[in-house]
DRENKOL-995434 format. One record per residue: residue in one letter; x, y, z of N, C-alpha, C in turn. Coordinates in steps of 0.2 Angstrom, whole numbers, padded with zeros to 4 digits, always signed. Layout:
<recs>
AXYZXYZXYZ
...
</recs>
This chain:
<recs>
M+0117-0380+0223+0116-0381+0216+0121-0385+0213
N+0118-0389+0209+0123-0394+0205+0125-0391+0199
R+0129-0395+0195+0132-0393+0189+0127-0392+0184
N+0122-0396+0183+0117-0396+0178+0113-0389+0179
E+0111-0388+0185+0107-0382+0186+0111-0376+0185
K+0118-0376+0186+0122-0370+0184+0122-0370+0177
N+0123-0375+0173+0123-0375+0166+0117-0372+0163
L+0111-0375+0166+0105-0372+0164+0104-0365+0165
L+0106-0363+0171+0106-0355+0172+0110-0352+0167
L+0116-0354+0166+0121-0351+0161+0117-0351+0154
V+0114-0356+0152+0111-0356+0145+0105-0351+0145
A+0101-0351+0151+0096-0347+0151+0098-0339+0151
G+0104-0338+0154+0107-0331+0154+0109-0329+0147
L+0112-0334+0144+0114-0333+0137+0108-0332+0132
L+0103-0336+0133+0097-0335+0129+0094-0328+0131
F+0094-0326+0137+0091-0320+0139+0095-0314+0136
A+0102-0315+0136+0107-0310+0134+0106-0309+0126
L+0105-0315+0123+0104-0315+0116+0097-0312+0114
L+0092-0313+0118+0085-0310+0117+0086-0303+0118
L+0090-0300+0123+0091-0293+0124+0094-0290+0118
V+0100-0294+0115+0104-0291+0110+0100-0291+0103
V+0096-0296+0102+0092-0297+0096+0086-0293+0095
R+0082-0293+0101+0075-0290+0101+0074-0284+0105
V+0077-0283+0111+0075-0278+0115+0080-0272+0113
V+0086-0273+0112+0090-0267+0110+0088-0264+0104
P+0087-0268+0098+0085-0264+0092+0078-0261+0093
F+0073-0264+0097+0067-0260+0099+0068-0254+0102
V+0072-0254+0107+0074-0248+0111+0077-0242+0107
A+0082-0245+0103+0086-0240+0098+0081-0237+0093
G+0076-0241+0090+0071-0239+0086+0067-0234+0089
Y+0065-0235+0095+0060-0231+0099+0064-0224+0100
Y+0070-0224+0102+0074-0218+0103+0075-0214+0097
R+0077-0218+0091+0078-0214+0085+0071-0211+0082
Q+0065-0215+0083+0059-0212+0081+0057-0206+0085
G+0059-0206+0092+0058-0200+0096+0062-0194+0094
R+0068-0195+0092+0073-0190+0090+0070-0187+0083
E+0068-0192+0079+0065-0189+0072+0059-0185+0073
E+0054-0187+0078+0049-0183+0080+0051-0176+0083
I+0056-0176+0087+0058-0170+0090+0061-0165+0085
A+0065-0168+0080+0068-0164+0074+0062-0161+0070
L+0057-0166+0069+0051-0163+0065+0047-0158+0068
L+0046-0158+0075+0043-0153+0079+0047-0147+0079
E+0054-0147+0079+0058-0141+0079+0058-0138+0073
E+0058-0142+0067+0057-0139+0060+0051-0135+0060
R+0045-0138+0062+0039-0135+0062+0039-0129+0066
R+0042-0129+0072+0042-0123+0076+0046-0118+0073
S+0052-0119+0069+0055-0114+0066+0052-0111+0060
R+0048-0116+0056+0044-0113+0051+0038-0109+0053
L+0035-0111+0059+0030-0106+0062+0033-0100+0064
Q+0038-0100+0067+0042-0093+0069+0043-0089+0063
A+0046-0092+0058+0047-0088+0052+0041-0085+0049
L+0035-0089+0049+0029-0087+0046+0026-0082+0051
T+0027-0082+0057+0025-0077+0062+0028-0070+0060
A+0035-0071+0060+0039-0065+0058+0037-0062+0051
A+0036-0066+0046+0033-0064+0040+0026-0061+0040
T+0022-0064+0044+0015-0061+0045+0016-0054+0048
R+0020-0053+0052+0021-0046+0055+0023-0041+0049
E+0028-0044+0046+0031-0040+0040+0025-0038+0035
W+0021-0044+0033+0016-0043+0028+0011-0038+0031
Q+0009-0039+0037+0004-0034+0040+0006-0027+0040
E+0013-0026+0041+0016-0019+0041+0016-0017+0034
R+0017-0021+0029+0017-0019+0022+0010-0017+0020
A+0005-0021+0022-0002-0020+0020-0004-0014+0023
R-0002-0012+0029-0004-0006+0032-0001+0000+0029
L+0006-0001+0026+0009+0005+0023+0005+0006+0016
K+0003+0000+0013+0000+0001+0006-0007+0004+0007
Q-0010+0002+0012-0017+0006+0013-0016+0013+0015
A-0011+0015+0018-0009+0022+0019-0007+0025+0013
E-0003+0022+0008-0002+0024+0002-0008+0025-0003
V-0012+0020-0002-0018+0021-0007-0023+0027-0004
A-0023+0028+0002-0027+0033+0005-0024+0040+0003
D-0017+0040+0003-0013+0046+0001-0015+0047-0006
L-0014+0042-0010-0015+0043-0018-0023+0045-0019
A-0027+0042-0015-0034+0044-0016-0035+0051-0015
S-0031+0054-0010-0032+0062-0009-0030+0066-0015
W-0026+0063-0020-0023+0066-0025-0029+0068-0031
V-0034+0064-0031-0039+0064-0036-0046+0067-0033
F-0050+0070-0037-0056+0072-0035-0061+0067-0035
P-0066+0067-0030-0071+0061-0030-0076+0063-0035
G-0079+0058-0037-0085+0058-0042-0084+0055-0048
N-0090+0054-0051-0090+0051-0058-0093+0055-0063
D-0097+0060-0061-0100+0065-0066-0095+0071-0067
P-0094+0072-0074-0089+0077-0076-0091+0084-0073
N-0098+0086-0072-0100+0092-0070-0098+0093-0062
L-0099+0087-0059-0097+0088-0051-0090+0088-0050
V-0086+0085-0054-0079+0085-0054-0076+0092-0056
S-0079+0095-0061-0077+0101-0063-0079+0107-0058
S-0084+0106-0054-0086+0110-0049-0081+0109-0043
S-0079+0103-0042-0074+0102-0037-0067+0106-0038
V-0065+0105-0045-0059+0109-0047-0060+0116-0047
Q-0066+0119-0049-0067+0126-0048-0067+0128-0041
R-0070+0124-0036-0070+0126-0029-0063+0126-0026
A-0059+0121-0028-0052+0121-0026-0048+0127-0028
L-0049+0129-0035-0046+0135-0038-0048+0141-0034
R-0054+0142-0033-0057+0148-0029-0054+0148-0022
Q-0053+0143-0019-0051+0143-0012-0043+0145-0012
V-0040+0143-0017-0033+0146-0018-0033+0153-0019
V-0037+0155-0024-0037+0162-0026-0040+0167-0020
E-0045+0165-0016-0047+0169-0011-0042+0169-0005
G-0039+0163-0004-0034+0163+0002-0028+0167+0000
S-0027+0170-0006-0021+0173-0008-0021+0180-0009
N-0027+0183-0008-0029+0190-0010-0028+0191-0017
V-0031+0187-0021-0030+0187-0028-0037+0188-0031
S-0038+0193-0036-0045+0194-0038-0046+0190-0045
L-0051+0186-0044-0053+0181-0050-0057+0185-0055
R-0055+0187-0061-0058+0191-0065-0063+0186-0069
E-0061+0181-0072-0065+0177-0076-0063+0169-0076
T-0068+0165-0076-0066+0158-0076-0070+0155-0082
G-0067+0151-0086-0069+0148-0092-0073+0142-0090
V-0077+0139-0095-0080+0133-0094-0075+0127-0094
A-0076+0123-0089-0072+0118-0088-0072+0113-0094
R-0066+0110-0096-0066+0105-0102-0064+0099-0098
Y-0067+0093-0101-0065+0087-0098-0064+0082-0104
S-0061+0077-0102-0060+0071-0106-0059+0065-0102
R-0061+0059-0105-0060+0053-0102-0055+0049-0105
V-0051+0045-0101-0046+0040-0104-0047+0034-0099
G-0050+0029-0102-0051+0023-0098-0055+0025-0092
Q-0053+0024-0086-0057+0025-0080-0055+0032-0077
W-0051+0036-0080-0049+0043-0078-0053+0048-0081
L-0055+0053-0078-0058+0059-0080-0053+0065-0079
R-0051+0068-0084-0047+0074-0084-0051+0080-0085
V-0050+0085-0080-0054+0091-0080-0049+0097-0080
E-0050+0101-0086-0046+0107-0086-0050+0114-0085
Q-0047+0118-0081-0051+0124-0079-0046+0130-0081
D-0049+0135-0085-0045+0141-0086-0048+0147-0082
A-0043+0151-0080-0045+0157-0075-0041+0163-0077
D-0044+0169-0077-0040+0175-0077-0040+0178-0071
F-0035+0181-0069-0034+0184-0062-0030+0191-0062
S-0031+0195-0057-0026+0200-0056-0024+0200-0049
L-0018+0203-0047-0015+0203-0041-0010+0208-0040
G-0009+0210-0034-0003+0215-0032+0003+0211-0031
Q+0008+0215-0031+0015+0212-0031+0016+0208-0024
E+0013+0211-0019+0014+0207-0012+0010+0201-0012
A+0005+0200-0016+0001+0193-0016+0004+0188-0021
M+0009+0190-0025+0011+0185-0030+0014+0179-0026
L+0019+0180-0022+0022+0174-0019+0017+0169-0015
P+0013+0172-0011+0008+0168-0007+0003+0164-0012
F+0002+0168-0018-0003+0164-0023+0001+0158-0026
L+0007+0159-0028+0011+0154-0030+0012+0148-0025
A+0013+0150-0019+0014+0145-0014+0008+0141-0013
A+0002+0145-0013-0004+0141-0012-0006+0137-0018
L-0004+0139-0024-0005+0134-0030+0000+0128-0029
E+0006+0129-0027+0011+0123-0026+0008+0119-0020
A+0005+0121-0015+0002+0117-0010-0004+0113-0012
Q-0007+0115-0017-0012+0110-0020-0010+0105-0024
R-0004+0104-0026-0001+0099-0030-0001+0093-0025
P-0002+0087-0027-0003+0085-0034-0010+0084-0036
R-0015+0086-0032-0022+0086-0033-0024+0091-0039
L-0021+0097-0039-0022+0102-0043-0016+0104-0047
Q-0015+0102-0053-0009+0103-0057-0010+0110-0061
V-0005+0114-0061-0005+0120-0065-0002+0118-0072
A-0006+0118-0077-0004+0116-0084-0001+0122-0088
A-0004+0128-0087-0002+0134-0090-0002+0140-0086
F+0003+0144-0086+0003+0150-0082+0006+0156-0086
S+0003+0162-0086+0006+0167-0089+0004+0173-0084
L+0009+0178-0084+0008+0184-0080+0011+0190-0083
N+0007+0196-0083+0008+0202-0087+0008+0207-0081
R+0012+0213-0083+0012+0218-0078+0008+0224-0081
N+0003+0227-0077-0001+0233-0079+0000+0238-0074
R+0003+0243-0075+0004+0249-0070+0006+0246-0063
R+0001+0246-0059+0003+0244-0052+0001+0237-0050
Q-0002+0233-0055-0004+0227-0053-0002+0222-0059
Y-0003+0216-0057-0001+0210-0062-0008+0207-0064
T-0008+0205-0070-0014+0201-0073-0011+0195-0076
G-0015+0190-0075-0013+0183-0078-0018+0179-0079
S-0016+0173-0082-0021+0168-0083-0017+0161-0082
L-0021+0156-0080-0019+0150-0079-0024+0145-0080
T-0021+0139-0082-0025+0133-0083-0023+0128-0078
V-0028+0125-0074-0027+0120-0069-0030+0114-0072
V-0027+0108-0070-0030+0101-0072-0031+0097-0065
G-0036+0094-0065-0038+0089-0059-0040+0083-0062
F-0039+0078-0059-0041+0071-0061-0046+0068-0056
A-0050+0063-0059-0055+0059-0055-0055+0052-0058
R-0056+0048-0053-0056+0041-0056-0064+0040-0057
A-0066+0038-0063-0073+0038-0065-0074+0032-0069
V-0079+0029-0068-0081+0023-0072-0085+0026-0078
P-0083+0023-0084-0085+0026-0091-0093+0024-0091
P-0097+0029-0094-0104+0027-0095-0105+0021-0098
A-0111+0018-0097-0112+0011-0100-0112+0010-0107
G-0113+0015-0111-0113+0015-0118-0106+0015-0121
D-0101+0018-0118-0095+0018-0121-0091+0012-0120
A-0087+0011-0126-0083+0005-0126-0076+0007-0123
P-0073+0002-0119-0066+0004-0116-0061+0005-0121
</recs>
């Protein structure tokens, strides 16, 4: 190889090195940087998806708890839209308490009801008599009916060997007002 060929090879090598430095190295560096950015974006998406997955479990648990709470609250009210049916349900609940406690129901009044928005309030009066041994079971049975059946008024008097009393219980129903009523 002569000197011109060596110089030509040297110039070609320098041009090739310059081409590598000017074109290929920036292209490879850009390709590498773009790959790192895509990896970072995918990692960010993955972490967001994991956070959403964890939040989804939390929200599903919250929804389940709310559904259980709504079901529990629904058991606090009497079903029905008709005041007569709801008052019958309140009377039946009161009779079950009375019969389960060895209490004699002397008289029940006519149920009174009133509407407030979508709520129907039913009040039921009752007169009863009971012995001393039935008093605590009766009070416990009334307490067990809470919050569905609330005692609004209670009085107790002693007559010889037994007690007589009267009470007013209140029950609620979620009712849609009749079509002619304004809210």
